C-alpha positions, 0 to 999 in steps of 0.5 A: 059969828057966821059959820064957815059952811054958811059963807060957802054956801052963800050964792054970791060966795058960790058965784065968786068961786065959779069965776075964779075957777073959770079964770083958772081954767082959762089960764090952764087951757091956754098953757097946756097947749104951750107946756105940750109943745115944749122942744129940745133946746127951748129955754126953761126960764123963758117959759116960766116967765111966760106963763107966770106973767100970764097967771098974774094977768088973769088974776089981776081981774079977781077981787079978794084974791092977791094975785101975787099969792097965786103966783108964788104957788106956781113958782113954789111948784115950779122950783120943787118939781116942775123945773126938773121935768122941763129941763129933762125935756128940753135937754133929751126931748120927750122920748128920751126923757120918758126912758127908765133909768137903770139905778147903779147902786153905790155901796158907799151911799147910806141913802139908797135910791128907791126904785119904781120898777124892779125887773129880776135884779135890776132896778129902774127909776122913772124920773119924768112920769110917776108910775102911779099915773101910768097905772091910773091911766092904763091899768085902772081895772087891774089896780081895782082888782089888786085893791080888792084882793088886798082887802080881802087878804086884810080882812082874812088876816083880822079874822085869823088874829081874832080866832087866834086870840079867842082860841089860841090859849092852852085849852083853846081849840087851836092850842095843838096847831099854834107854834112857839111864836104864837103862829098857827103852823100850817103843817099842824093844822093840816095834819089835824084836819085830815084826821076828821070825817071829810077832813081832806077837803077841809085841809085844802081849805086851810091850806088855801087860807094859810 
């Protein structure tokens, strides 16, 4: 029995896969211009009919693939997400549709709407453009820096947990600074460290960790 990896690596399959990608890129390029040109008062149903029919026409050329399976993927995405965005654009226009929406909380609602941004006590929802896309496009370096700090914090937390387990017993080195809940007390650790030679410098290091 042939392995999947063997089939995928076969030159004919590689060529076939690339031809499918080329056709999809052809469809995407042509319709990206159409989607970017959406204007107020356009008709969403006419739009999806046009791009879906174009997709069927393009994939009619592909053997081994049912063009209606590809068509169904597009229609599922349209129903789940895309049509709401298009209706916002044709109703409000690109500029107004991109504005953040203030969330007005209803105390009687059990399921609270999750905000995308919080400014003070005000909560906002980005209905059209997900914050993840904004962050990835405009703040990629900041995102990488935050993720690096989070990874460092996670590593430090693991080390602290290991130290607590290893030295936090009744006769352990940390027994005098572990509180009733099993947490290392910042105040107790600082006082104990300051008593030792060079302790003030060590205490500052302990405070920066805790």
